[in-house]
C-alpha positions as CSV (number, residue, x, y, z in Angstrom):
1,X,72.0,113.2,107.7
2,X,70.3,111.8,110.7
3,X,67.0,111.7,108.8
4,X,68.7,110.0,105.9
5,X,70.4,107.4,108.2
6,X,67.1,106.7,109.8
7,X,65.5,106.1,106.4
8,X,68.4,103.8,105.5
9,X,68.0,101.8,108.8
10,X,64.3,101.3,108.1
11,X,64.6,100.8,104.4
12,X,61.9,98.2,103.9
13,X,59.2,100.4,105.5
14,X,60.2,103.4,103.5
15,X,60.2,101.4,100.3
16,X,56.7,100.3,101.1
17,X,55.8,103.9,101.9
18,X,57.3,105.0,98.6
19,X,55.3,102.3,96.8
20,X,52.0,103.3,98.3
21,X,52.6,107.1,98.0
22,X,53.8,106.7,94.4
23,X,50.7,104.6,93.5
24,X,48.3,107.1,95.1
25,X,50.0,110.1,93.4
26,X,49.9,108.3,90.0
27,X,46.2,107.8,90.3
28,X,45.6,111.5,90.2
29,X,48.7,113.1,88.6
30,X,50.4,112.4,85.3
31,X,54.0,111.8,86.4
32,X,55.4,111.1,82.9
33,X,57.2,114.5,82.8
34,X,59.1,113.4,85.9
35,X,60.9,110.7,83.8
36,X,63.5,113.4,82.9
37,X,64.7,113.1,86.5
38,X,65.6,109.4,86.2
39,X,69.1,109.9,84.9
40,X,70.0,112.3,87.8
41,X,68.4,110.0,90.4
42,X,70.2,107.0,89.0
43,X,73.5,108.8,89.2
44,X,72.9,109.8,92.9
45,X,71.8,106.2,93.5
46,X,75.0,104.6,92.1
47,X,77.8,107.2,92.7
48,X,77.6,107.3,96.5
49,X,77.8,103.5,96.7
50,X,81.0,103.7,94.5
51,X,82.7,106.2,96.9
52,X,82.6,103.6,99.7
53,X,84.0,100.7,97.7
54,X,87.3,99.3,99.0
55,X,89.2,99.1,95.7
56,X,92.5,98.2,97.5
57,X,90.9,94.8,98.4
58,X,91.6,93.8,94.8
59,X,95.4,94.1,95.5
60,X,95.3,91.6,98.4
61,X,95.5,87.9,97.7
62,X,92.4,86.3,99.3
63,X,90.6,83.1,99.4
64,X,90.7,82.1,95.7
65,X,88.3,79.1,96.1
66,X,85.7,81.2,97.9
67,X,85.8,84.0,95.3
68,X,85.8,81.6,92.4
69,X,82.8,79.6,93.6
70,X,81.0,82.8,94.4
71,X,81.4,84.3,91.0
72,X,80.6,81.0,89.2
73,X,77.3,81.0,91.2
74,X,76.7,84.7,90.5
75,X,77.2,84.5,86.7
76,X,76.5,80.9,86.0
77,X,73.9,79.3,88.3
78,X,71.8,82.3,89.2
79,X,71.3,83.8,85.7
80,X,70.2,80.3,84.5
81,X,67.8,79.9,87.5
82,X,66.4,83.4,86.7
83,X,66.0,82.5,83.0
84,X,64.1,79.3,83.9
85,X,61.8,81.1,86.3
86,X,61.2,83.8,83.7
87,X,60.2,81.2,81.1
88,X,58.0,79.3,83.5
89,X,56.1,82.2,85.0
90,X,56.1,84.7,82.1
91,X,56.0,82.6,78.9
92,X,54.0,85.2,76.8
93,X,55.7,87.8,74.6
94,X,53.9,90.7,76.3
95,X,55.4,89.6,79.6
96,X,59.0,89.9,78.3
97,X,59.7,92.9,80.5
98,X,59.0,90.9,83.6
99,X,61.3,88.1,82.5
100,X,64.0,90.8,81.9
101,X,63.4,92.2,85.4
102,X,64.0,88.8,87.0
103,X,67.1,88.2,84.9
104,X,68.5,91.7,85.7
105,X,68.2,90.9,89.4
106,X,70.2,87.8,89.0
107,X,73.0,89.5,87.0
108,X,74.0,92.1,89.5
109,X,75.4,90.6,92.7
110,X,76.1,92.1,96.1
111,X,75.4,95.5,97.7
112,X,76.6,97.5,100.6
113,X,74.3,95.4,102.8
114,X,76.5,92.4,102.0
115,X,79.1,93.7,104.4
116,X,76.6,94.6,107.1
117,X,74.9,91.3,107.1
118,X,78.2,89.5,107.1
119,X,79.4,91.5,110.1
120,X,76.2,90.7,112.0
121,X,76.5,87.0,111.3
122,X,80.2,86.9,112.3
123,X,81.3,86.0,108.8
124,X,84.5,86.7,106.8
125,X,84.2,90.4,106.2
126,X,87.3,90.9,104.2
127,X,86.2,88.4,101.6
128,X,82.7,89.9,101.6
129,X,84.3,93.3,100.7
130,X,86.2,91.7,97.8
131,X,83.0,90.1,96.6
132,X,81.4,93.5,96.3
133,X,84.1,95.0,94.2
134,X,84.6,91.9,92.0
135,X,80.9,91.3,91.6
136,X,80.1,94.9,90.6
137,X,82.9,95.0,88.0
138,X,82.1,91.6,86.6
139,X,78.3,92.4,86.6
140,X,78.9,95.6,84.6
141,X,80.9,93.7,82.0
142,X,78.8,90.5,81.8
143,X,75.3,91.9,82.1
144,X,75.0,93.0,78.4
145,X,76.5,89.7,77.3
146,X,74.1,87.7,79.5
147,X,71.1,89.7,78.4
148,X,72.1,89.1,74.8
149,X,72.6,85.4,75.5
150,X,69.3,84.7,77.2
151,X,67.0,87.3,75.7
152,X,68.8,88.5,72.7
153,X,66.1,87.4,70.3
154,X,63.4,89.3,72.1
155,X,65.1,92.5,73.4
156,X,65.4,95.3,70.8
157,X,68.6,96.8,72.1
158,X,71.9,95.4,70.9
159,X,74.8,94.2,73.0
160,X,76.8,97.4,72.3
161,X,73.9,99.7,73.2
162,X,73.4,97.9,76.5
163,X,77.1,98.0,77.2
164,X,77.3,101.7,76.4
165,X,74.5,102.6,78.8
166,X,76.0,100.3,81.6
167,X,79.3,102.1,81.2
168,X,77.4,105.4,81.9
169,X,75.5,103.9,84.8
170,X,78.2,101.7,86.5
171,X,81.7,102.4,85.3
172,X,81.7,106.2,85.1
173,X,80.2,106.5,88.6
174,X,82.8,103.9,89.7
175,X,85.7,106.0,88.3
176,X,84.2,109.2,89.9
177,X,83.8,107.3,93.2
178,X,87.4,106.1,93.1
179,X,88.6,109.7,92.4
180,X,86.4,111.1,95.1
181,X,87.7,108.6,97.6
182,X,91.3,109.3,96.6
183,X,90.8,113.1,97.1
184,X,89.1,112.8,100.4
185,X,91.8,110.4,101.8
186,X,94.5,112.7,100.5
187,X,92.9,115.7,102.2
188,X,91.6,114.2,105.4
189,X,93.6,111.0,105.9
190,X,92.5,107.4,105.5
191,X,91.4,107.0,109.1
192,X,89.2,110.1,109.0
193,X,87.7,109.0,105.7
194,X,86.7,105.5,107.1
195,X,85.6,106.7,110.5
196,X,83.8,110.0,109.8
197,X,83.2,110.6,106.1
198,X,82.4,107.2,104.4
199,X,79.2,106.6,106.2
200,X,77.7,109.8,104.9
201,X,77.4,108.7,101.3
202,X,75.2,105.5,101.3
203,X,72.1,107.3,102.8
204,X,71.9,109.4,99.5
205,X,71.7,106.2,97.6
206,X,68.9,105.0,99.8
207,X,66.9,108.2,99.2
208,X,67.4,107.9,95.5
209,X,66.1,104.3,95.6
210,X,62.9,105.3,97.4
211,X,62.3,108.2,95.0
212,X,62.8,106.0,92.0
213,X,60.5,103.3,93.3
214,X,57.8,105.9,94.0
215,X,58.2,107.2,90.5
216,X,57.9,103.7,89.1
217,X,54.7,103.1,91.0
218,X,53.2,106.4,90.0
219,X,53.9,105.6,86.3
220,X,52.2,102.3,86.6
221,X,49.4,103.3,89.0
222,X,46.6,103.3,86.4
223,X,47.5,99.9,85.1
224,X,47.8,98.5,88.7
225,X,44.5,100.0,89.7
226,X,42.8,98.2,86.7
227,X,44.7,94.9,87.3
228,X,45.9,94.7,91.0
229,X,46.5,90.9,90.5
230,X,49.8,91.9,88.7
231,X,51.5,92.4,92.0
232,X,50.6,88.9,93.2
233,X,51.7,87.6,89.8
234,X,55.1,89.2,90.2
235,X,55.6,88.4,93.9
236,X,55.0,84.7,93.6
237,X,58.0,84.0,91.3
238,X,60.2,86.5,93.1
239,X,59.5,84.9,96.5
240,X,59.9,81.4,95.2
241,X,63.1,82.3,93.4
242,X,64.6,83.8,96.5
243,X,63.5,80.7,98.4
244,X,65.1,78.3,95.9
245,X,68.2,80.5,95.9
246,X,68.5,80.6,99.7
247,X,68.1,76.8,100.2
248,X,70.4,75.7,97.3
249,X,73.1,78.3,98.2
250,X,73.0,77.4,101.9
251,X,73.5,73.7,101.1
252,X,76.3,74.4,98.7
253,X,78.0,76.9,101.1
254,X,77.7,74.5,104.0
255,X,79.3,71.7,102.0
256,X,82.3,73.7,100.7
257,X,83.2,76.3,103.3
258,X,83.7,76.7,107.1
259,X,81.2,78.9,108.9
260,X,82.8,82.4,108.4
261,X,83.4,81.8,104.7
262,X,80.0,80.2,104.3
263,X,78.4,83.4,105.6
264,X,80.4,85.6,103.2
265,X,79.5,83.3,100.4
266,X,75.8,83.5,101.2
267,X,75.8,87.3,101.4
268,X,77.9,87.6,98.3
269,X,75.4,85.5,96.3
270,X,71.9,85.8,97.9
271,X,72.2,89.6,98.3
272,X,71.7,91.2,94.9
273,X,72.6,94.8,93.8
274,X,69.0,95.9,93.3
275,X,69.9,99.6,93.3
276,X,72.2,99.2,90.4
277,X,69.6,97.0,88.6
278,X,67.0,99.6,89.2
279,X,69.2,102.4,87.7
280,X,70.1,100.2,84.7
281,X,66.4,99.2,84.1
282,X,65.1,102.8,84.0
283,X,67.9,104.3,81.9
284,X,68.8,101.5,79.5
285,X,65.4,100.0,78.6
286,X,63.3,103.2,78.3
287,X,59.6,102.3,78.0
288,X,60.0,98.7,79.0
289,X,62.2,99.9,82.0
290,X,59.1,100.8,84.0
291,X,57.8,97.2,84.0
292,X,61.3,95.9,84.6
293,X,61.7,98.3,87.5
294,X,58.4,97.2,89.1
295,X,59.8,93.6,89.4
296,X,63.0,95.0,91.0
297,X,61.1,97.3,93.4
298,X,59.1,94.3,94.7
299,X,62.3,92.3,95.0
300,X,63.6,94.8,97.6
301,X,60.9,93.7,100.0
302,X,61.6,90.0,99.6
303,X,65.4,90.3,99.7
304,X,65.6,92.4,102.9
305,X,63.2,90.0,104.7
306,X,65.0,86.8,103.6
307,X,68.5,88.3,104.3
308,X,67.4,89.5,107.8
309,X,65.8,86.1,108.6
310,X,69.0,84.2,107.5
311,X,71.2,86.4,109.6
312,X,69.1,85.8,112.7
313,X,69.2,82.1,112.1
314,X,73.0,82.2,111.5
315,X,73.6,84.2,114.7
316,X,71.6,81.6,116.6
317,X,73.6,78.7,115.0
318,X,76.8,80.5,115.7
319,X,76.1,81.0,119.4
320,X,75.0,77.3,119.6
321,X,78.3,76.2,118.0
322,X,80.4,78.5,120.1
323,X,78.8,77.3,123.4
324,X,79.2,73.7,122.4
325,X,83.0,74.3,122.0
326,X,83.1,75.6,125.5
């Protein structure tokens, strides 16, 4: 567990290590047979996250305005922004997988880091927790609809096929996570669960993420070796997209909300559930899923750096504001 928690703490470096090692392995070894492990790795990526969700947060009346604006951004503005970026940067039919990857990033909001970043920046933690649960549930339901809306004429899978696979990847692990949480609380008590048990689950998701990213890189290693410019071609729109998202959401949040709610809003929108997106890409879209997953894998690096930079800036602003108030 100490090793897994160390990996989780230094995720961005281990993701880079997974990318490099996967690429090197893929140059010399045919890793296609390892694709049979994708379903299991996807399950162990999503299920531990679901065990830690605070489902009771849905029963508490919270900040309706904050939650409403957050989800309108998550499922209105950001998918549209992703679609525009996809059309502009990947206009050709053979690039449709990359366009789908960008859209999939935009369709699945929040992750466990949403709470962590909110805590560090002195934001509204309770509302951030609610955003995670609401965002994942809405994302699971709306993702097949949005994919069909934006890319329905170019993606071979139907709405019902995508929905059926997302039920397997998101909602069944969510149900199992809820049941696991209920059993553990029943046996050990709620305090023990939150203080001693809960933190042991997310590191397994982190390990699964790294293994899946390494697998994705190994599967595309020969293509990347022949055309290394693909990485730059993908990183440019991903970085610009996160930049546009960061600036526009900051201005919107600053206009509508006080500091604590603003921080929760930023982390509930800017942070995307890349782990769930990765699992969906590899299990739902089969052959195209590798290209889709390559986009998502690169997004990990950009997202972590942007979120960390924003938290540091927010902490500095918070200290300045607090000191000015005496």
